[in-house]
N, C-alpha and C positions, 0 to 999 in steps of 0.2 A: 617367174611362175607365178599365178594366181594362187591363191589359197581357197580353197573349199569353203563355203560359207557352213559356219557350225549348224549340226543337225539339231532339231526341235525336239526336246525330250518329251516323249509321249509315254505315261503307264496306262497299260491296259488291263483291267481287271476283270479276268473271264474264267470260270470253272470250267468250262467245257474244252478240251484240247483241240477238237474239229473248230470252234468257233474263234477260239486263239490262232489257229492257224489260217482263217479265214482274214482275220485281221490283220495277221503278220504279211500276208501276201498282197492286201489290198493296201497297205501302208507302206511297203517295201520302195527303197529306194535312197537316194542319198540326202532325202529331206529329214528324216524324222529318225533318232534315237529311240529304239522301243524297248520298254521295261513290262516283264510280265508278271502279274500276280493272280493266285488261285482263288483268294479268299479276302475279307477286309482285313482282317490282322496283319497279314503280309504286305497288301495294298498301303498302309498304314505306316509300315517301316521303310518301305520302299519311298514314298513319298517325303518322309522324314530325311532320308538320305540323300535324296537326288532333287526335291522341289522340281518336279515336272510342271510343264508350261500346262499342258493338256492331261486329264483323265478320262478316260473311254471305260466305262464301267456296266457290268451287266447288271439289271435289276433285281434279278434273284442270284444272291451268293450264299456260300456254305453256311457262313456265320453273322451273315447279315443281311441288307439289302445295298441297291446301290444308291436308294435316297439317303439311307442314314450313314452310309461312309461318307456323302459328301457332307453331311451334318455334324460329323464327329468332332467333337473338342479334343485337344485343348486351343487348336487353331485353325478350326473350322476348314478345312481343304476348301470348300467352295469360294472364300474370299481370299484365298492364295492364289487360285489358278486365272489362268487367261481365259480358258474354255473348259467345261466339262460336260460330258454327253452321256446319257443313259441310253443303252440300247435294250428295246424292250420289244416285246411282243403285245405287252397289255394295251388293250383296247379301251377299257372303261373310263368314262370320265374322271370318276373320283382317283385312278390311279395316274391319270395324265396330270391330273391337278397336284396330286403328292411330289410325283417328278419335278416338274416345274418349281413346285415350291420350294425343293431343294435346292432350286438354284440353278438347276440343268435344264439343257435343251433334251428332248426326247425323239427317238426316230422308233 
């Protein structure tokens, strides 16, 4: 019998229950192991415990912003990740530059 490949750990940081559920459905399946955080503090704790390969974060969080979260010390999440992605409806050039300078790709 063939073993199933390991699931890729993904941390989703989103304070909106509706948006979390949308992401959960979009990423459902055998490929990902999902962890959810509602704010930056919870996200950092989960990241320290699980060292997820991917972080998908909302831009605006209750206690910080997505770019701030990705730049957080002491270990700078963006240097430890394979992929980090900001979900945003921000369209201003300055916001896009801020998101990209945090090391993330944006949508």
